Chimera marker file (.cmm) of the C-alpha trace (Angstrom):
<marker_set name="trace">
<marker id="1" x="-5.984" y="118.086" z="38.804" r="1" g="1" b="0" radius="0.5"/>
<marker id="2" x="-4.467" y="118.207" z="42.274" r="1" g="1" b="0" radius="0.5"/>
<marker id="3" x="-1.638" y="115.825" z="43.110" r="1" g="1" b="0" radius="0.5"/>
<marker id="4" x="-2.256" y="113.459" z="46.060" r="1" g="1" b="0" radius="0.5"/>
<marker id="5" x="-0.191" y="114.148" z="49.186" r="1" g="1" b="0" radius="0.5"/>
<marker id="6" x="0.204" y="110.438" z="50.005" r="1" g="1" b="0" radius="0.5"/>
<marker id="7" x="-0.525" y="106.978" z="48.638" r="1" g="1" b="0" radius="0.5"/>
<marker id="8" x="-3.617" y="105.421" z="50.207" r="1" g="1" b="0" radius="0.5"/>
<marker id="9" x="-2.466" y="101.809" z="50.234" r="1" g="1" b="0" radius="0.5"/>
<marker id="10" x="-5.328" y="99.353" z="49.871" r="1" g="1" b="0" radius="0.5"/>
<marker id="11" x="-8.711" y="101.154" z="49.674" r="1" g="1" b="0" radius="0.5"/>
<marker id="12" x="-11.582" y="99.546" z="51.580" r="1" g="1" b="0" radius="0.5"/>
<marker id="13" x="-15.130" y="100.479" z="52.564" r="1" g="1" b="0" radius="0.5"/>
<marker id="14" x="-17.417" y="99.009" z="55.194" r="1" g="1" b="0" radius="0.5"/>
<marker id="15" x="-20.910" y="97.778" z="54.309" r="1" g="1" b="0" radius="0.5"/>
<marker id="16" x="-22.426" y="100.578" z="56.406" r="1" g="1" b="0" radius="0.5"/>
<marker id="17" x="-20.493" y="103.265" z="54.566" r="1" g="1" b="0" radius="0.5"/>
<marker id="18" x="-21.358" y="101.762" z="51.180" r="1" g="1" b="0" radius="0.5"/>
<marker id="19" x="-25.034" y="101.690" z="52.127" r="1" g="1" b="0" radius="0.5"/>
<marker id="20" x="-24.962" y="105.301" z="53.354" r="1" g="1" b="0" radius="0.5"/>
<marker id="21" x="-23.220" y="106.453" z="50.179" r="1" g="1" b="0" radius="0.5"/>
<marker id="22" x="-25.739" y="104.607" z="48.007" r="1" g="1" b="0" radius="0.5"/>
<marker id="23" x="-28.651" y="106.110" z="49.937" r="1" g="1" b="0" radius="0.5"/>
<marker id="24" x="-27.128" y="109.586" z="49.457" r="1" g="1" b="0" radius="0.5"/>
<marker id="25" x="-26.510" y="108.983" z="45.735" r="1" g="1" b="0" radius="0.5"/>
<marker id="26" x="-22.829" y="109.745" z="46.212" r="1" g="1" b="0" radius="0.5"/>
<marker id="27" x="-19.611" y="107.870" z="45.508" r="1" g="1" b="0" radius="0.5"/>
<marker id="28" x="-16.734" y="107.157" z="47.856" r="1" g="1" b="0" radius="0.5"/>
<marker id="29" x="-14.311" y="108.424" z="45.209" r="1" g="1" b="0" radius="0.5"/>
<marker id="30" x="-15.379" y="112.055" z="45.646" r="1" g="1" b="0" radius="0.5"/>
<marker id="31" x="-14.478" y="111.914" z="49.344" r="1" g="1" b="0" radius="0.5"/>
<marker id="32" x="-11.389" y="109.793" z="48.822" r="1" g="1" b="0" radius="0.5"/>
<marker id="33" x="-10.045" y="112.385" z="46.364" r="1" g="1" b="0" radius="0.5"/>
<marker id="34" x="-10.584" y="115.141" z="48.935" r="1" g="1" b="0" radius="0.5"/>
<marker id="35" x="-8.849" y="113.063" z="51.622" r="1" g="1" b="0" radius="0.5"/>
<marker id="36" x="-5.825" y="112.386" z="49.412" r="1" g="1" b="0" radius="0.5"/>
<marker id="37" x="-5.234" y="116.094" z="48.738" r="1" g="1" b="0" radius="0.5"/>
<marker id="38" x="-5.498" y="117.159" z="52.386" r="1" g="1" b="0" radius="0.5"/>
<marker id="39" x="-9.101" y="118.392" z="52.495" r="1" g="1" b="0" radius="0.5"/>
<marker id="40" x="-9.909" y="116.819" z="55.859" r="1" g="1" b="0" radius="0.5"/>
<marker id="41" x="-13.598" y="117.771" z="55.725" r="1" g="1" b="0" radius="0.5"/>
<marker id="42" x="-15.426" y="118.557" z="58.955" r="1" g="1" b="0" radius="0.5"/>
<marker id="43" x="-12.792" y="117.483" z="61.479" r="1" g="1" b="0" radius="0.5"/>
<marker id="44" x="-11.902" y="119.896" z="64.266" r="1" g="1" b="0" radius="0.5"/>
<marker id="45" x="-8.793" y="122.060" z="64.429" r="1" g="1" b="0" radius="0.5"/>
<marker id="46" x="-6.922" y="119.534" z="66.592" r="1" g="1" b="0" radius="0.5"/>
<marker id="47" x="-7.535" y="116.728" z="64.082" r="1" g="1" b="0" radius="0.5"/>
<marker id="48" x="-6.536" y="119.005" z="61.201" r="1" g="1" b="0" radius="0.5"/>
<marker id="49" x="-3.253" y="119.785" z="62.955" r="1" g="1" b="0" radius="0.5"/>
<marker id="50" x="-2.698" y="116.097" z="63.731" r="1" g="1" b="0" radius="0.5"/>
<marker id="51" x="-3.291" y="115.227" z="60.061" r="1" g="1" b="0" radius="0.5"/>
<marker id="52" x="-0.848" y="117.878" z="58.907" r="1" g="1" b="0" radius="0.5"/>
<marker id="53" x="1.748" y="116.410" z="61.282" r="1" g="1" b="0" radius="0.5"/>
<marker id="54" x="0.885" y="112.903" z="60.057" r="1" g="1" b="0" radius="0.5"/>
<marker id="55" x="1.753" y="113.937" z="56.514" r="1" g="1" b="0" radius="0.5"/>
<marker id="56" x="5.272" y="114.610" z="57.793" r="1" g="1" b="0" radius="0.5"/>
<marker id="57" x="5.712" y="111.626" z="60.125" r="1" g="1" b="0" radius="0.5"/>
<marker id="58" x="3.664" y="108.961" z="58.306" r="1" g="1" b="0" radius="0.5"/>
<marker id="59" x="1.146" y="108.266" z="61.080" r="1" g="1" b="0" radius="0.5"/>
<marker id="60" x="-2.632" y="107.786" z="60.830" r="1" g="1" b="0" radius="0.5"/>
<marker id="61" x="-4.825" y="110.263" z="58.933" r="1" g="1" b="0" radius="0.5"/>
<marker id="62" x="-8.516" y="110.919" z="59.667" r="1" g="1" b="0" radius="0.5"/>
<marker id="63" x="-11.019" y="112.853" z="57.554" r="1" g="1" b="0" radius="0.5"/>
<marker id="64" x="-14.740" y="113.306" z="58.158" r="1" g="1" b="0" radius="0.5"/>
<marker id="65" x="-17.352" y="114.341" z="55.613" r="1" g="1" b="0" radius="0.5"/>
<marker id="66" x="-21.090" y="114.915" z="55.632" r="1" g="1" b="0" radius="0.5"/>
<marker id="67" x="-23.089" y="113.189" z="52.939" r="1" g="1" b="0" radius="0.5"/>
<marker id="68" x="-26.017" y="114.963" z="51.267" r="1" g="1" b="0" radius="0.5"/>
<marker id="69" x="-28.225" y="113.061" z="53.747" r="1" g="1" b="0" radius="0.5"/>
<marker id="70" x="-26.265" y="114.638" z="56.653" r="1" g="1" b="0" radius="0.5"/>
<marker id="71" x="-24.792" y="111.246" z="57.579" r="1" g="1" b="0" radius="0.5"/>
<marker id="72" x="-21.137" y="111.521" z="58.586" r="1" g="1" b="0" radius="0.5"/>
<marker id="73" x="-18.544" y="109.234" z="57.068" r="1" g="1" b="0" radius="0.5"/>
<marker id="74" x="-14.925" y="108.882" z="58.092" r="1" g="1" b="0" radius="0.5"/>
<marker id="75" x="-11.924" y="108.064" z="55.980" r="1" g="1" b="0" radius="0.5"/>
<marker id="76" x="-8.987" y="106.667" z="57.918" r="1" g="1" b="0" radius="0.5"/>
<marker id="77" x="-5.576" y="105.953" z="56.435" r="1" g="1" b="0" radius="0.5"/>
<marker id="78" x="-3.398" y="103.728" z="58.597" r="1" g="1" b="0" radius="0.5"/>
<marker id="79" x="0.374" y="103.946" z="58.716" r="1" g="1" b="0" radius="0.5"/>
<marker id="80" x="2.368" y="100.901" z="57.672" r="1" g="1" b="0" radius="0.5"/>
<marker id="81" x="5.955" y="101.809" z="58.489" r="1" g="1" b="0" radius="0.5"/>
<marker id="82" x="8.297" y="104.580" z="59.547" r="1" g="1" b="0" radius="0.5"/>
<marker id="83" x="8.875" y="105.677" z="55.949" r="1" g="1" b="0" radius="0.5"/>
<marker id="84" x="5.426" y="107.200" z="55.447" r="1" g="1" b="0" radius="0.5"/>
<marker id="85" x="4.052" y="104.241" z="53.533" r="1" g="1" b="0" radius="0.5"/>
<marker id="86" x="0.360" y="103.634" z="54.118" r="1" g="1" b="0" radius="0.5"/>
<marker id="87" x="-1.143" y="100.218" z="54.690" r="1" g="1" b="0" radius="0.5"/>
<marker id="88" x="-4.795" y="100.895" z="53.932" r="1" g="1" b="0" radius="0.5"/>
<marker id="89" x="-7.438" y="103.593" z="53.649" r="1" g="1" b="0" radius="0.5"/>
<marker id="90" x="-10.934" y="102.742" z="54.868" r="1" g="1" b="0" radius="0.5"/>
<marker id="91" x="-14.228" y="104.541" z="54.332" r="1" g="1" b="0" radius="0.5"/>
<marker id="92" x="-16.530" y="103.856" z="57.285" r="1" g="1" b="0" radius="0.5"/>
<marker id="93" x="-19.244" y="105.221" z="59.529" r="1" g="1" b="0" radius="0.5"/>
<marker id="94" x="-18.063" y="106.565" z="62.898" r="1" g="1" b="0" radius="0.5"/>
<marker id="95" x="-19.987" y="103.880" z="64.810" r="1" g="1" b="0" radius="0.5"/>
<marker id="96" x="-18.137" y="101.196" z="62.829" r="1" g="1" b="0" radius="0.5"/>
<marker id="97" x="-14.745" y="102.261" z="64.198" r="1" g="1" b="0" radius="0.5"/>
<link id1="1" id2="2" r="1" g="1" b="0" radius="0.2"/>
<link id1="2" id2="3" r="1" g="1" b="0" radius="0.2"/>
<link id1="3" id2="4" r="1" g="1" b="0" radius="0.2"/>
<link id1="4" id2="5" r="1" g="1" b="0" radius="0.2"/>
<link id1="5" id2="6" r="1" g="1" b="0" radius="0.2"/>
<link id1="6" id2="7" r="1" g="1" b="0" radius="0.2"/>
<link id1="7" id2="8" r="1" g="1" b="0" radius="0.2"/>
<link id1="8" id2="9" r="1" g="1" b="0" radius="0.2"/>
<link id1="9" id2="10" r="1" g="1" b="0" radius="0.2"/>
<link id1="10" id2="11" r="1" g="1" b="0" radius="0.2"/>
<link id1="11" id2="12" r="1" g="1" b="0" radius="0.2"/>
<link id1="12" id2="13" r="1" g="1" b="0" radius="0.2"/>
<link id1="13" id2="14" r="1" g="1" b="0" radius="0.2"/>
<link id1="14" id2="15" r="1" g="1" b="0" radius="0.2"/>
<link id1="15" id2="16" r="1" g="1" b="0" radius="0.2"/>
<link id1="16" id2="17" r="1" g="1" b="0" radius="0.2"/>
<link id1="17" id2="18" r="1" g="1" b="0" radius="0.2"/>
<link id1="18" id2="19" r="1" g="1" b="0" radius="0.2"/>
<link id1="19" id2="20" r="1" g="1" b="0" radius="0.2"/>
<link id1="20" id2="21" r="1" g="1" b="0" radius="0.2"/>
<link id1="21" id2="22" r="1" g="1" b="0" radius="0.2"/>
<link id1="22" id2="23" r="1" g="1" b="0" radius="0.2"/>
<link id1="23" id2="24" r="1" g="1" b="0" radius="0.2"/>
<link id1="24" id2="25" r="1" g="1" b="0" radius="0.2"/>
<link id1="25" id2="26" r="1" g="1" b="0" radius="0.2"/>
<link id1="26" id2="27" r="1" g="1" b="0" radius="0.2"/>
<link id1="27" id2="28" r="1" g="1" b="0" radius="0.2"/>
<link id1="28" id2="29" r="1" g="1" b="0" radius="0.2"/>
<link id1="29" id2="30" r="1" g="1" b="0" radius="0.2"/>
<link id1="30" id2="31" r="1" g="1" b="0" radius="0.2"/>
<link id1="31" id2="32" r="1" g="1" b="0" radius="0.2"/>
<link id1="32" id2="33" r="1" g="1" b="0" radius="0.2"/>
<link id1="33" id2="34" r="1" g="1" b="0" radius="0.2"/>
<link id1="34" id2="35" r="1" g="1" b="0" radius="0.2"/>
<link id1="35" id2="36" r="1" g="1" b="0" radius="0.2"/>
<link id1="36" id2="37" r="1" g="1" b="0" radius="0.2"/>
<link id1="37" id2="38" r="1" g="1" b="0" radius="0.2"/>
<link id1="38" id2="39" r="1" g="1" b="0" radius="0.2"/>
<link id1="39" id2="40" r="1" g="1" b="0" radius="0.2"/>
<link id1="40" id2="41" r="1" g="1" b="0" radius="0.2"/>
<link id1="41" id2="42" r="1" g="1" b="0" radius="0.2"/>
<link id1="42" id2="43" r="1" g="1" b="0" radius="0.2"/>
<link id1="43" id2="44" r="1" g="1" b="0" radius="0.2"/>
<link id1="44" id2="45" r="1" g="1" b="0" radius="0.2"/>
<link id1="45" id2="46" r="1" g="1" b="0" radius="0.2"/>
<link id1="46" id2="47" r="1" g="1" b="0" radius="0.2"/>
<link id1="47" id2="48" r="1" g="1" b="0" radius="0.2"/>
<link id1="48" id2="49" r="1" g="1" b="0" radius="0.2"/>
<link id1="49" id2="50" r="1" g="1" b="0" radius="0.2"/>
<link id1="50" id2="51" r="1" g="1" b="0" radius="0.2"/>
<link id1="51" id2="52" r="1" g="1" b="0" radius="0.2"/>
<link id1="52" id2="53" r="1" g="1" b="0" radius="0.2"/>
<link id1="53" id2="54" r="1" g="1" b="0" radius="0.2"/>
<link id1="54" id2="55" r="1" g="1" b="0" radius="0.2"/>
<link id1="55" id2="56" r="1" g="1" b="0" radius="0.2"/>
<link id1="56" id2="57" r="1" g="1" b="0" radius="0.2"/>
<link id1="57" id2="58" r="1" g="1" b="0" radius="0.2"/>
<link id1="58" id2="59" r="1" g="1" b="0" radius="0.2"/>
<link id1="59" id2="60" r="1" g="1" b="0" radius="0.2"/>
<link id1="60" id2="61" r="1" g="1" b="0" radius="0.2"/>
<link id1="61" id2="62" r="1" g="1" b="0" radius="0.2"/>
<link id1="62" id2="63" r="1" g="1" b="0" radius="0.2"/>
<link id1="63" id2="64" r="1" g="1" b="0" radius="0.2"/>
<link id1="64" id2="65" r="1" g="1" b="0" radius="0.2"/>
<link id1="65" id2="66" r="1" g="1" b="0" radius="0.2"/>
<link id1="66" id2="67" r="1" g="1" b="0" radius="0.2"/>
<link id1="67" id2="68" r="1" g="1" b="0" radius="0.2"/>
<link id1="68" id2="69" r="1" g="1" b="0" radius="0.2"/>
<link id1="69" id2="70" r="1" g="1" b="0" radius="0.2"/>
<link id1="70" id2="71" r="1" g="1" b="0" radius="0.2"/>
<link id1="71" id2="72" r="1" g="1" b="0" radius="0.2"/>
<link id1="72" id2="73" r="1" g="1" b="0" radius="0.2"/>
<link id1="73" id2="74" r="1" g="1" b="0" radius="0.2"/>
<link id1="74" id2="75" r="1" g="1" b="0" radius="0.2"/>
<link id1="75" id2="76" r="1" g="1" b="0" radius="0.2"/>
<link id1="76" id2="77" r="1" g="1" b="0" radius="0.2"/>
<link id1="77" id2="78" r="1" g="1" b="0" radius="0.2"/>
<link id1="78" id2="79" r="1" g="1" b="0" radius="0.2"/>
<link id1="79" id2="80" r="1" g="1" b="0" radius="0.2"/>
<link id1="80" id2="81" r="1" g="1" b="0" radius="0.2"/>
<link id1="81" id2="82" r="1" g="1" b="0" radius="0.2"/>
<link id1="82" id2="83" r="1" g="1" b="0" radius="0.2"/>
<link id1="83" id2="84" r="1" g="1" b="0" radius="0.2"/>
<link id1="84" id2="85" r="1" g="1" b="0" radius="0.2"/>
<link id1="85" id2="86" r="1" g="1" b="0" radius="0.2"/>
<link id1="86" id2="87" r="1" g="1" b="0" radius="0.2"/>
<link id1="87" id2="88" r="1" g="1" b="0" radius="0.2"/>
<link id1="88" id2="89" r="1" g="1" b="0" radius="0.2"/>
<link id1="89" id2="90" r="1" g="1" b="0" radius="0.2"/>
<link id1="90" id2="91" r="1" g="1" b="0" radius="0.2"/>
<link id1="91" id2="92" r="1" g="1" b="0" radius="0.2"/>
<link id1="92" id2="93" r="1" g="1" b="0" radius="0.2"/>
<link id1="93" id2="94" r="1" g="1" b="0" radius="0.2"/>
<link id1="94" id2="95" r="1" g="1" b="0" radius="0.2"/>
<link id1="95" id2="96" r="1" g="1" b="0" radius="0.2"/>
<link id1="96" id2="97" r="1" g="1" b="0" radius="0.2"/>
</marker_set>
């Protein structure tokens, strides 16, 4: 078991993401676990670097994953304060941002 790099805060999912996950026969938890351990999925190098910096400064984190249906989902963790605490983590489709 890998230890999470940060606490997600409140975990939420949009209706669109839940529908896409259901259609793919997958669960948000598999992607949430990856997000929490720093597997940022299919984000570009710039976003990976920004996430690595965010682990140090407590700012927003963004991961992107492809479902088995090739639909992309995002997981975004919002910062809550200057101490690295996180307000919420949301699973959503990119067009729901």
